[in-house]
C-alpha positions as CSV (number, residue, x, y, z in Angstrom):
1,M,-126.0,2.7,13.7
2,A,-129.0,2.1,11.9
3,P,-130.6,-0.6,10.8
4,F,-130.7,-1.0,14.5
5,D,-129.3,-4.2,16.0
6,F,-131.8,-5.9,18.1
7,S,-129.8,-9.0,18.2
8,A,-129.4,-8.7,21.9
9,F,-133.1,-8.8,22.2
10,A,-133.4,-11.9,19.9
11,G,-135.8,-14.6,21.3
12,T,-137.7,-12.5,23.5
13,L,-141.2,-11.2,23.3
14,P,-140.3,-7.6,22.9
15,Y,-138.2,-8.6,19.8
16,Y,-141.2,-10.2,18.1
17,T,-143.5,-7.6,19.3
18,I,-141.4,-4.9,17.4
19,F,-142.0,-6.8,14.2
20,L,-145.4,-7.9,14.6
21,V,-146.2,-3.9,15.3
22,I,-144.4,-3.2,12.1
23,G,-146.3,-6.0,10.0
24,I,-149.6,-4.7,11.3
25,A,-148.7,-1.0,10.6
26,F,-147.8,-2.0,7.1
27,G,-150.7,-4.1,6.3
28,A,-152.9,-1.3,7.5
29,V,-151.4,1.1,5.4
30,L,-151.8,-1.1,2.2
31,E,-155.5,-1.5,3.2
32,L,-156.0,2.0,3.7
33,S,-154.5,2.7,0.2
34,G,-157.0,0.3,-1.4
35,F,-154.7,-2.2,-1.9
36,G,-157.1,-4.9,-0.5
37,D,-159.4,-4.6,-3.5
38,S,-158.3,-6.6,-6.5
39,R,-160.2,-4.3,-9.0
40,K,-158.4,-1.6,-7.6
41,L,-155.2,-3.3,-8.4
42,A,-156.0,-4.5,-11.6
43,A,-157.3,-1.2,-12.5
44,Q,-153.4,0.1,-13.1
45,F,-152.8,-2.3,-15.9
46,Y,-155.7,-0.5,-17.6
47,L,-154.4,2.7,-16.8
48,T,-157.8,3.9,-15.0
49,D,-156.5,3.9,-11.6
50,L,-152.8,4.2,-10.9
51,T,-152.9,4.4,-7.0
52,V,-150.8,1.2,-6.8
53,L,-147.8,3.0,-9.0
54,K,-148.1,6.0,-7.0
55,V,-148.3,4.8,-3.7
56,M,-145.5,2.2,-4.1
57,F,-143.3,4.3,-5.9
58,T,-143.7,7.2,-3.5
59,A,-142.7,4.8,-0.8
60,I,-139.6,3.7,-2.8
61,V,-138.2,7.0,-3.8
62,V,-139.0,8.6,-0.3
63,A,-137.3,5.5,1.2
64,C,-134.3,6.1,-1.4
65,V,-133.7,9.6,-0.6
66,L,-133.8,9.1,3.4
67,I,-131.4,6.0,3.2
68,F,-128.7,7.4,1.1
69,S,-128.8,10.7,2.8
70,A,-128.4,9.0,6.3
71,S,-125.7,6.9,4.7
72,A,-123.8,10.2,3.5
73,L,-124.4,11.8,7.0
74,G,-122.7,8.6,8.7
75,L,-125.9,7.7,10.4
76,L,-126.7,4.6,8.6
77,E,-124.4,1.9,7.2
78,F,-125.5,1.0,3.9
79,S,-123.9,-2.4,3.7
80,R,-126.0,-3.7,6.3
81,V,-129.3,-2.7,4.4
82,W,-130.5,-5.9,2.5
83,V,-130.5,-5.6,-1.3
84,N,-131.9,-8.7,-3.1
85,P,-129.3,-10.2,-5.3
86,T,-130.0,-9.9,-9.0
87,Y,-130.2,-12.8,-11.1
88,L,-131.2,-11.2,-14.5
89,V,-132.6,-13.7,-16.5
90,P,-134.7,-15.9,-13.9
91,G,-135.7,-12.2,-12.5
92,I,-137.2,-11.5,-16.0
93,I,-139.0,-14.8,-16.2
94,G,-140.5,-14.7,-12.9
95,G,-141.4,-11.1,-13.2
96,L,-143.6,-11.8,-16.3
97,I,-145.3,-15.0,-14.8
98,M,-145.8,-12.6,-11.8
99,G,-147.3,-9.8,-13.9
100,V,-149.7,-12.2,-15.5
101,G,-150.8,-13.7,-12.3
102,F,-151.2,-10.1,-11.0
103,I,-153.6,-9.0,-14.0
104,L,-155.5,-12.3,-13.7
105,G,-156.0,-12.3,-10.3
106,G,-155.7,-8.6,-9.3
107,F,-153.1,-9.4,-6.3
108,C,-149.4,-9.7,-5.9
109,P,-148.2,-11.9,-2.8
110,G,-148.2,-9.0,-0.4
111,T,-151.5,-7.6,-1.4
112,S,-153.2,-11.1,-1.4
113,V,-152.2,-11.5,2.3
114,V,-153.6,-7.9,3.0
115,A,-157.1,-9.1,1.4
116,A,-157.0,-12.3,2.9
117,S,-156.8,-10.7,6.5
118,T,-160.1,-9.0,5.9
119,F,-161.2,-12.4,4.9
120,K,-162.2,-11.3,1.1
121,L,-162.5,-14.7,-0.6
122,D,-160.6,-13.6,-3.7
123,G,-157.5,-13.0,-1.4
124,L,-158.0,-16.2,0.4
125,A,-158.1,-18.0,-2.9
126,F,-155.0,-16.3,-4.0
127,V,-153.0,-17.0,-1.0
128,G,-153.7,-20.5,-1.4
129,G,-152.5,-20.4,-4.8
130,V,-149.3,-18.6,-3.9
131,G,-148.6,-21.5,-1.2
132,L,-149.5,-24.4,-3.7
133,G,-147.3,-22.6,-6.6
134,T,-144.4,-22.3,-4.1
135,L,-144.9,-25.9,-2.9
136,L,-144.9,-27.3,-6.4
137,F,-141.8,-25.1,-7.6
138,S,-139.8,-26.4,-4.5
139,E,-140.6,-29.9,-5.5
140,T,-139.6,-29.3,-9.2
141,A,-136.7,-26.7,-9.0
142,S,-134.0,-29.4,-9.2
143,L,-135.3,-30.0,-12.6
144,L,-134.0,-26.5,-13.8
145,G,-130.4,-27.4,-12.8
146,D,-128.1,-24.3,-13.0
147,A,-131.0,-22.2,-14.9
148,R,-132.2,-20.9,-11.5
149,H,-128.7,-19.3,-10.9
150,D,-128.0,-17.9,-14.7
151,T,-127.0,-14.2,-15.0
152,F,-126.2,-14.1,-11.1
153,M,-125.0,-10.3,-10.6
154,G,-124.7,-10.4,-6.9
155,R,-125.9,-6.8,-5.0
156,F,-126.2,-4.9,-8.3
157,M,-127.6,-1.4,-8.3
158,L,-128.8,1.1,-10.8
159,N,-125.6,3.3,-10.3
160,E,-123.4,0.6,-11.1
161,L,-125.7,0.0,-14.4
162,F,-125.1,3.5,-15.6
163,G,-121.7,3.7,-14.2
164,V,-122.3,6.8,-12.3
165,P,-122.0,8.0,-8.4
166,V,-124.6,6.8,-6.2
167,G,-126.0,10.4,-5.5
168,I,-126.2,11.1,-9.6
169,A,-128.5,7.6,-9.7
170,V,-130.6,8.8,-7.0
171,V,-131.3,12.2,-8.8
172,L,-131.8,10.2,-11.9
173,L,-134.3,8.0,-10.0
174,I,-136.3,10.8,-8.5
175,S,-136.5,12.7,-11.9
176,M,-137.8,9.5,-13.4
177,A,-140.5,9.3,-10.4
178,L,-141.7,12.6,-10.7
179,M,-142.1,12.2,-14.3
180,M,-144.1,8.9,-13.8
181,F,-146.5,10.7,-11.3
182,W,-147.1,13.4,-13.9
183,A,-147.9,11.1,-16.6
184,A,-150.1,8.7,-14.4
185,E,-152.3,11.7,-13.6
186,L,-152.9,12.4,-17.0
187,A,-153.3,8.7,-17.7
188,E,-156.1,8.7,-15.2
189,K,-157.9,11.7,-16.3
190,Y,-157.8,10.4,-20.0
191,F,-158.4,6.6,-19.2
192,G,-160.3,6.9,-15.9
193,R,-162.3,9.8,-16.4
194,N,-162.7,10.3,-20.0
195,E,-161.3,13.9,-19.8
196,K,-159.5,15.5,-22.6
197,I,-156.1,16.4,-22.2
198,T,-155.5,20.1,-22.7
199,K,-152.4,22.3,-22.8
200,D,-153.7,23.6,-19.5
201,A,-154.0,20.3,-18.0
202,L,-150.5,19.5,-18.6
203,L,-149.5,21.8,-15.8
204,P,-149.5,20.6,-12.3
205,K,-151.5,22.7,-10.2
206,N,-151.8,20.9,-6.6
207,K,-149.4,23.1,-4.3
208,K,-148.9,20.0,-2.0
209,K,-147.8,18.0,-4.5
210,I,-145.6,20.4,-6.3
211,A,-144.0,21.3,-2.8
212,A,-143.8,17.6,-1.8
213,A,-141.9,16.9,-5.3
214,G,-139.6,20.1,-4.8
215,V,-138.6,18.5,-1.3
216,L,-137.9,15.0,-2.7
217,F,-136.0,16.3,-5.6
218,S,-133.8,18.6,-3.3
219,G,-133.3,15.7,-0.9
220,A,-131.7,13.8,-4.1
221,V,-129.4,16.7,-4.9
222,L,-128.0,17.1,-1.3
223,V,-127.4,13.2,-1.7
224,A,-125.5,13.9,-4.8
225,V,-123.8,16.8,-3.3
226,L,-122.7,14.8,-0.4
227,G,-121.3,11.8,-2.1
228,Q,-121.3,8.5,-0.1
229,P,-118.6,7.5,2.4
230,G,-115.4,5.4,1.3
231,S,-114.2,2.5,2.9
232,M,-112.1,4.1,5.6
233,E,-115.0,6.7,6.3
234,K,-117.3,3.7,6.7
235,W,-114.7,2.1,9.2
236,E,-114.8,5.2,11.3
237,A,-118.8,4.8,11.5
238,V,-118.2,1.2,12.8
239,A,-115.1,1.9,14.8
240,K,-116.4,2.2,17.9
241,K,-117.9,-1.1,18.2
242,S,-115.1,-2.7,16.2
243,K,-112.3,-1.2,18.3
244,I,-113.7,-2.8,21.3
245,S,-113.7,-6.1,19.2
246,L,-109.8,-5.3,18.4
247,E,-108.8,-4.5,21.9
248,N,-110.2,-7.8,23.0
249,R,-108.6,-9.3,19.8
250,D,-111.9,-11.1,18.7
251,P,-110.7,-11.2,14.9
252,F,-107.4,-12.6,15.4
253,I,-107.8,-16.2,14.8
254,H,-104.9,-18.9,15.9
255,P,-103.3,-20.5,12.7
256,A,-104.3,-24.1,13.9
257,E,-108.1,-23.1,13.7
258,V,-107.4,-21.7,10.4
259,V,-106.2,-25.2,9.5
260,E,-109.3,-26.7,10.7
261,W,-111.4,-24.5,9.0
262,R,-109.3,-25.2,5.6
263,A,-110.1,-28.8,6.2
264,E,-114.1,-28.3,6.5
265,N,-115.5,-29.1,3.3
266,S,-118.9,-27.2,4.2
267,V,-117.3,-23.8,4.2
268,Y,-115.2,-21.8,1.6
269,V,-112.1,-20.6,3.1
270,R,-110.4,-17.5,1.5
271,I,-107.1,-16.3,2.5
272,L,-106.0,-12.6,1.5
273,D,-102.6,-11.9,1.4
274,V,-101.6,-8.1,1.8
275,R,-97.9,-8.7,1.6
276,S,-95.4,-7.6,-1.0
277,E,-95.1,-9.4,-4.1
278,D,-91.6,-10.6,-3.3
279,D,-92.7,-11.9,0.0
280,F,-95.7,-13.6,-1.4
281,N,-93.9,-15.4,-3.9
282,K,-91.1,-16.7,-1.5
283,F,-94.0,-18.3,0.7
284,H,-97.8,-18.2,0.8
285,L,-100.4,-20.3,2.1
286,L,-101.9,-22.6,-0.6
287,G,-104.7,-20.9,-2.6
288,A,-103.9,-17.5,-1.2
289,I,-104.6,-14.4,-3.1
290,R,-102.2,-11.4,-3.0
291,V,-104.3,-8.2,-2.8
292,T,-103.1,-4.6,-2.7
293,E,-104.1,-1.5,-0.9
294,Q,-105.1,0.0,-4.1
295,S,-107.5,-3.0,-5.0
296,L,-109.2,-2.9,-1.4
297,T,-110.1,1.0,-2.2
298,D,-111.4,-0.3,-5.6
299,A,-115.5,-0.6,-5.4
300,E,-115.4,-2.9,-8.2
301,Y,-113.2,-5.4,-6.5
302,V,-114.6,-5.0,-2.8
303,K,-117.8,-6.0,-4.4
304,V,-116.4,-9.2,-5.9
305,L,-115.2,-9.8,-2.2
306,K,-118.9,-9.1,-1.0
307,N,-120.8,-11.1,-3.3
308,V,-119.9,-14.5,-2.1
309,P,-122.2,-17.3,-0.5
310,D,-122.9,-17.3,3.1
311,N,-120.2,-19.9,3.7
312,T,-117.5,-18.1,2.7
313,L,-114.6,-17.4,5.7
314,T,-112.2,-14.8,5.0
315,F,-108.9,-14.6,6.6
316,V,-106.6,-11.7,5.8
317,V,-102.9,-11.9,6.4
318,S,-99.6,-10.1,6.4
319,N,-96.2,-11.0,7.8
320,T,-97.0,-9.7,11.3
321,E,-100.5,-8.2,12.0
322,E,-100.1,-4.4,11.3
323,Y,-100.8,-4.6,7.3
324,A,-103.5,-7.4,8.1
325,T,-105.3,-5.1,10.5
326,A,-105.5,-2.3,8.1
327,A,-106.8,-4.1,5.6
328,W,-109.3,-5.7,7.8
329,K,-110.7,-2.5,8.9
330,R,-111.5,-1.5,5.3
331,L,-112.8,-4.9,4.5
332,V,-115.1,-4.5,7.5
333,G,-115.9,-0.8,6.6
334,S,-116.7,-1.9,3.1
335,G,-119.4,-4.5,4.7
336,V,-117.6,-7.6,3.7
337,K,-118.7,-10.2,6.4
338,N,-116.7,-13.1,7.9
339,V,-113.6,-11.3,8.0
340,Y,-110.9,-12.5,10.4
341,I,-107.1,-11.8,10.8
342,I,-104.4,-14.8,11.1
343,E,-102.9,-14.2,14.4
344,G,-99.1,-13.3,14.1
345,G,-99.2,-13.4,10.6
346,I,-97.0,-15.3,8.4
347,N,-93.9,-15.2,10.8
348,N,-96.3,-17.0,13.4
349,W,-97.5,-19.5,10.9
350,L,-94.1,-20.5,10.0
351,K,-93.1,-20.8,13.8
352,L,-96.1,-23.4,14.0
353,Y,-95.6,-24.9,10.8
354,P,-91.8,-24.5,9.8
355,T,-90.3,-25.5,6.4
356,D,-87.5,-27.7,5.9
357,P,-84.3,-26.2,6.7
358,C,-83.2,-26.2,3.2
359,V,-86.0,-23.8,2.4
360,S,-86.2,-21.5,5.2
361,T,-84.3,-20.4,8.2
362,P,-85.1,-17.9,10.9
363,I,-83.3,-14.5,11.0
364,T,-81.7,-14.3,14.1
365,D,-78.8,-12.2,13.3
366,R,-80.3,-8.7,13.2
367,K,-83.5,-6.7,14.2
368,L,-86.5,-7.1,12.1
369,K,-88.0,-4.3,10.4
370,K,-91.7,-3.7,10.4
371,E,-93.7,-6.2,8.7
372,E,-90.5,-7.9,7.8
373,L,-90.7,-11.8,7.1
374,A,-88.9,-13.3,10.0
375,F,-87.6,-16.1,7.6
376,R,-84.4,-16.3,4.9
377,F,-85.5,-18.2,2.1
378,A,-83.3,-20.2,0.1
379,K,-85.6,-20.1,-3.0
380,S,-89.1,-19.1,-3.6
381,V,-91.5,-21.9,-2.9
382,G,-94.7,-19.9,-3.1
383,G,-97.4,-22.6,-1.9
384,S,-95.7,-25.7,-2.7
385,C,-94.5,-26.9,0.9
386,Y,-96.0,-28.6,3.7
387,A,-96.2,-25.5,5.8
388,A,-98.3,-23.8,3.2
389,H,-101.2,-26.3,3.6
390,P,-100.6,-28.5,6.7
391,E,-104.2,-29.9,6.5
392,A,-103.3,-31.7,3.3
393,Q,-101.7,-35.4,3.2
394,F,-99.1,-36.0,0.6
395,K,-97.4,-39.2,-0.5
396,E,-94.3,-37.9,-2.2
397,P,-92.3,-34.8,-0.7
398,P,-93.9,-31.3,-2.1
399,T,-90.6,-29.8,-2.0
400,D,-87.1,-31.1,-3.8
401,C,-84.7,-30.3,-1.2
402,Y,-85.7,-33.0,1.2
403,M,-82.5,-34.9,0.7
404,E,-80.3,-31.8,1.1
405,A,-81.5,-31.5,4.5
406,H,-80.9,-35.2,5.3
407,P,-77.4,-36.2,3.8
408,E,-77.4,-39.2,6.0
409,L,-79.9,-40.7,3.8
410,K,-78.4,-40.3,0.4
411,N,-76.5,-43.8,0.5
412,K,-80.0,-45.3,1.5
413,S,-82.8,-46.9,-1.0
414,K,-84.5,-43.9,-3.1
415,S,-87.7,-44.9,-1.5
416,V,-87.6,-42.7,1.6
417,T,-90.4,-42.0,4.0
418,R,-90.9,-38.2,3.9
419,D,-91.0,-36.7,7.4
420,V,-93.0,-33.6,7.9
421,P,-90.9,-30.8,9.5
422,F,-93.7,-30.6,11.9
423,D,-95.9,-32.7,13.7
424,A,-99.1,-32.5,11.5
425,N,-101.4,-34.3,14.3
426,K,-100.2,-32.2,17.0
427,K,-103.1,-30.3,18.3
428,H,-102.4,-26.8,19.5
429,K,-104.1,-25.1,22.3
430,F,-106.5,-22.5,21.0
431,T,-109.6,-20.7,21.4
432,R,-112.0,-21.1,18.8
433,K,-113.4,-17.7,17.7
434,V,-114.9,-17.8,14.2
435,K,-118.8,-16.9,14.1
436,M,-120.2,-17.4,10.8
437,R,-122.6,-14.5,10.0
438,K,-125.2,-15.1,7.3
439,S,-127.0,-12.4,5.1
440,N,-130.6,-12.8,6.2
441,G,-132.9,-10.8,4.3
442,P,-136.6,-10.4,3.1
443,V,-137.4,-12.3,-0.4
444,G,-139.7,-11.3,-3.4
445,G,-143.1,-9.9,-3.4
446,C,-144.4,-6.3,-4.0
447,G,-145.4,-5.4,-0.6
């Protein structure tokens, strides 16, 4: 599935050669397009030569149609395509600063490298300025405080801005691009060649360009008609590889490893509980979030689950494993990273970390139903007992029935040392399976 997975070749000569060849080819295309000449680049701001706009926007819209066509046909998993996160206010301010620099110097970071590669003095000077500016920013960024992270919107795209399906957004984008190309041609005639704009000049005449525009627009309409796959359809696209993972039980994490991760300060552990509200209220892991099947099909909710820092680790849990596995499939299909299933579910958790007998007792007098909670709870304790967070330390009992479970202590001092119903220091044997994935991707620049 594209984007192609070259991780098996990481660190080898062929791995680096692939990206070297792509980089050289991209630089060559920019140079052949005239992007190594600062005068040609700056000319777009004076509307005399809009080659930059036409070349870059052509690349953008063609890639857009191809990417979403491939996604609609199940050839590409779009969630694996890097999309720069949106920081609205910092992005606007940074764009204005870069725009001024572009006009003054005639380069953006990417094109300055192209010019420097052909030993143009202005390109070399601009690359030096970019390096110096990057160094100064890195040394002074802390002075900006939280301003750098203002208006964080995550992986935000045009279809979300306008509240329309992806296919409609693609059609609108292509329509806007074609209008821009048409306007750019007229601007070059008027400002660049001092030609008068007549009624006849308003009509496009280049048959090749008209044909290309027709193909591009038809591709956008095709994307709109096909639509984009839902979470379960996306799961089917990655199912072959993931089913092997499930068969090997790679995503199933022993509760003791979950406890260790919850005690790790450098990692944010998120527990998604897919059980019924009744079972959730009876008992759940401290800090767990109850989610429903409906919420996992809600694009906005899934987006919230995806737009989290790289140090976020998500565990899904149900009473056994069936419902949690189904939820895991949806999350993996939707592109949520670092998702695992708690092995054996809540039933297994309570065997390893039992509550006081006055809180719950195992059900042994009948056969359990599918995904049924295997314990009878005398009352709903939620996350307010030792079993809900065994990694924590307490000075006082988190439940109020300890004395009920230990009647022999009633006539003794009120100051009773609280015993945990399980050995908090016991080392359960398990194999560590969690492997944190990061969202590595390109940053900034205009080529």
